[in-house]
C-alpha positions in Angstrom: 26.3 -6.6 -78.9 26.9 -4.8 -75.6 24.5 -3.9 -72.9 21.2 -5.5 -71.8 18.2 -5.8 -74.1 14.8 -7.1 -73.1 12.4 -8.2 -75.7 8.7 -8.1 -74.7 6.1 -6.0 -73.1 2.5 -6.3 -72.1 2.2 -9.7 -70.4 2.6 -11.1 -66.9 5.7 -13.0 -68.0 7.4 -9.9 -69.6 6.5 -8.0 -66.4 8.6 -10.4 -64.4 11.7 -9.7 -66.4 11.2 -5.9 -66.3 10.7 -6.2 -62.6 13.9 -8.0 -62.0 15.8 -5.4 -64.0 14.1 -2.5 -62.2 14.7 -4.0 -58.8 18.4 -4.4 -59.6 18.6 -0.9 -61.0 20.1 -2.0 -64.2 20.2 0.0 -67.4 18.6 -1.8 -70.3 16.9 -1.3 -73.7 13.4 -2.5 -74.2 12.3 -3.9 -77.6 8.5 -3.5 -77.2 7.5 -6.6 -79.1 4.1 -8.1 -78.1 2.9 -11.6 -78.0 0.7 -13.0 -80.8 1.7 -10.2 -83.2 3.2 -10.4 -86.7 6.5 -9.0 -85.3 7.1 -12.3 -83.4 7.3 -14.2 -86.7 9.7 -11.7 -88.4 13.3 -12.7 -89.1 14.7 -10.2 -86.6 13.0 -11.8 -83.6 13.2 -15.4 -84.9 17.0 -15.0 -85.0 16.9 -14.0 -81.3 14.3 -16.6 -80.1 13.1 -19.2 -82.7 10.4 -20.3 -80.2 8.7 -17.0 -80.9 7.8 -16.3 -77.2 8.5 -13.4 -74.9 10.3 -12.4 -72.8 13.8 -12.8 -74.2 16.9 -11.3 -72.5 20.1 -10.4 -74.3 23.0 -9.6 -72.0 25.8 -8.9 -74.4 26.3 -12.0 -76.4 24.3 -14.1 -74.0 20.7 -14.8 -74.7 18.2 -16.3 -72.3 14.4 -17.0 -72.4 11.8 -18.1 -69.8 10.8 -15.5 -67.2 11.8 -17.6 -64.1 15.2 -18.3 -65.6 15.7 -14.6 -66.5 15.0 -13.6 -62.9 17.4 -16.2 -61.5 20.2 -15.3 -64.0 19.9 -11.5 -63.3 19.8 -12.2 -59.6 22.9 -14.4 -59.7 24.9 -12.1 -61.9 23.9 -8.6 -60.7 22.8 -9.1 -57.1 24.6 -7.1 -54.5 24.4 -6.6 -50.7 21.1 -5.0 -49.9 19.7 -5.7 -53.3 19.4 -9.4 -54.0 16.8 -11.4 -55.9 18.3 -14.8 -54.7 19.6 -15.4 -51.2 23.3 -16.3 -50.6 22.6 -18.7 -47.7 22.3 -22.3 -49.0 19.1 -23.2 -47.1 17.5 -19.9 -48.1 18.4 -20.6 -51.7 16.8 -24.0 -51.4 13.6 -22.3 -50.3 13.9 -19.9 -53.2 14.0 -22.7 -55.7 11.2 -24.5 -53.9 8.9 -21.5 -54.2 10.1 -20.9 -57.8 9.1 -24.5 -58.8 5.8 -24.4 -56.9 4.7 -21.1 -58.4 5.9 -21.9 -61.9 4.4 -25.4 -62.0 1.5 -25.7 -59.6 0.0 -22.2 -59.8 1.1 -21.0 -63.3 1.3 -24.0 -65.6 -1.2 -26.4 -64.0 -3.9 -23.9 -63.1 -3.7 -20.4 -64.4 -2.4 -21.2 -67.9 -5.3 -23.6 -68.3 -7.7 -20.7 -67.6 -5.7 -18.5 -69.9 -6.1 -20.9 -72.8 -9.7 -22.0 -72.4 -11.3 -18.9 -70.9 -9.0 -16.1 -72.1 -8.3 -17.5 -75.6 -11.1 -19.9 -76.5 -11.0 -18.8 -80.1 -7.5 -20.3 -80.3 -7.6 -23.3 -77.9 -11.3 -23.9 -77.7 -13.6 -23.8 -74.6 -13.1 -26.5 -72.1 -15.4 -26.0 -69.1 -14.5 -29.2 -67.3 -10.8 -28.4 -67.5 -11.4 -24.9 -66.4 -13.4 -26.0 -63.4 -10.7 -28.4 -62.3 -8.0 -25.7 -62.8 -10.0 -23.3 -60.6 -10.4 -25.8 -57.9 -6.7 -26.8 -58.1 -5.5 -23.2 -57.8 -7.7 -22.6 -54.8 -6.3 -25.7 -53.1 -2.7 -24.9 -53.9 -2.8 -21.2 -52.9 -4.6 -22.2 -49.7 -1.9 -24.7 -48.9 0.8 -22.0 -49.5 -0.9 -19.3 -47.3 0.2 -20.6 -43.9 3.8 -19.9 -44.9 2.9 -16.2 -44.4 1.3 -16.8 -41.0 4.5 -16.2 -39.0 4.5 -12.5 -39.7 7.1 -12.4 -42.5 6.7 -9.6 -45.0 7.6 -11.6 -48.1 7.9 -15.3 -49.1 11.4 -15.7 -47.9 11.3 -13.4 -44.9 11.6 -9.7 -44.5 13.5 -9.1 -47.8 11.8 -8.9 -51.3 13.1 -11.6 -53.7 12.6 -13.0 -57.2 9.9 -15.4 -56.0 7.9 -12.5 -54.8 7.9 -11.3 -58.4 6.7 -14.7 -59.6 4.0 -15.0 -57.0 2.7 -11.5 -57.4 2.2 -11.9 -61.2 0.3 -15.1 -60.5 -1.9 -13.4 -57.8 -2.7 -10.6 -60.2 -3.4 -13.0 -63.0 -5.8 -15.0 -60.7 -7.8 -11.9 -60.1 -8.6 -11.6 -63.8 -10.4 -14.9 -63.5 -12.2 -14.0 -60.2 -10.3 -16.5 -58.1 -10.5 -15.9 -54.4 -7.3 -15.4 -52.5 -6.7 -16.2 -48.8 -6.5 -13.1 -46.6 -2.8 -13.6 -45.9 -2.1 -13.3 -49.6 -4.3 -10.2 -50.0 -2.3 -8.5 -47.2 1.0 -9.8 -48.7 0.0 -8.3 -52.1 -0.4 -4.9 -50.5 3.1 -5.1 -49.1 4.5 -5.8 -52.5 2.8 -2.7 -53.8 5.0 -0.7 -51.4 8.2 -2.1 -52.9 9.5 0.8 -55.1 10.4 -1.4 -58.0 6.7 -2.5 -58.4 5.5 0.7 -60.0 8.6 1.1 -62.1 8.2 -2.4 -63.5 4.5 -1.9 -64.3 5.4 1.3 -66.1 8.3 -0.3 -68.0 6.0 -3.2 -69.1 3.4 -1.0 -70.7 3.1 -1.2 -74.5 4.1 2.0 -76.2 
């Protein structure tokens, strides 16, 4: 196989992968498979990703899953001066991976995905009002603790330049709004700046189901 193929559309996690590809201005083919559809269990996709999740990236013979890992890989392999998803400077890279871990674990997995399961998909995972209440409170505490990082006037999480952690953070912020979670004003203003990044609209369009 040659070229880049991205499997998956229609979710926050597939949006992340499309966004990285659009920001880096890479040519790629989209396979518009959707989560929780029969196509995910078919032999063609199981051969690509036996876990049956999206997104999955194929870059030639190399296959990679997990949205945060896909962003990091694309940024490392295809980043160029003036268009980087991951910084070159060692300390800035440390901050990148600090934000990546915080967003993926504290905001996404520990808080938002609990709400996704028990409020968004109760028919599959069952309602769990106590777990949902704790997840809501935890998200509010964690996003509140993160907000002061934007208080120095920076445009994005790592400074004046858009990066891969802005993709991760923005998808979580948008996800939080679906569950009526209140955001600190600094993050509301930050979200508006992200909208002005040209790749934002391109990624949203690319992630739309056909």
